[in-house]
N, C-alpha and C positions, 0 to 999 in steps of 0.2 A: 564796600559799602557796609555790608550786613555786620561786620564786626563793629564798626563807627557807631552804628545805631543800637547794637546790644550794649556796647560799654555805655554809652550815654544812658541808654534806658535802665541799666541796673543800677545807675547813680544818680538817678532822678534829675537828669539835665533832658530837658525837652528841646527837640529840633523844631524849630520854626522857620520860614521864610524870613529873609531878611527885612522886606516890607512890611510883613507882619510886626515883627518884633519893634521895628520903628512906628508903627502906628500904637502899640501898645506902650511904648516909652512916652509917647506924647499924650495919650490918654493919662498916664499917670502923673503928668504935671512935669516930666522933664523934657530934655532936648539933646539930640545928638549931636555932639561939637565935630563939624564936617572936618576940619582940617587933620582930626584925630581917627577918622574912620577908615578903615581899611578890610578888604576881603579877600580871600583865599580860596581857590584861586581867581584872578581879578577878571572875572566874568559871569556871566548870567547863572552858571553853574556851581556859583560858590558854595561851599559847604562850611566854612569858619568867617566869622566877622569879628573885627576889633572895634569896640565902641568906646568914647568916652562922654559920658552922661553929666548932663549939669540942669541945674534947675532953670525952668523956662522962664523967660522973662514976662513980666505982665502978671 
């Protein structure tokens, strides 16, 4: 885990919880397309997520 955190820190990639990321996406006027969302591992301990973002309706 330390190497993962260090690699992202040195490359200016910021690690945030999935729920926090989705909240910020919504605040930016976007939405996550649910059928293209995935997380690895597929549990509450996920450290990687894949998201397709789209312009929010309305």
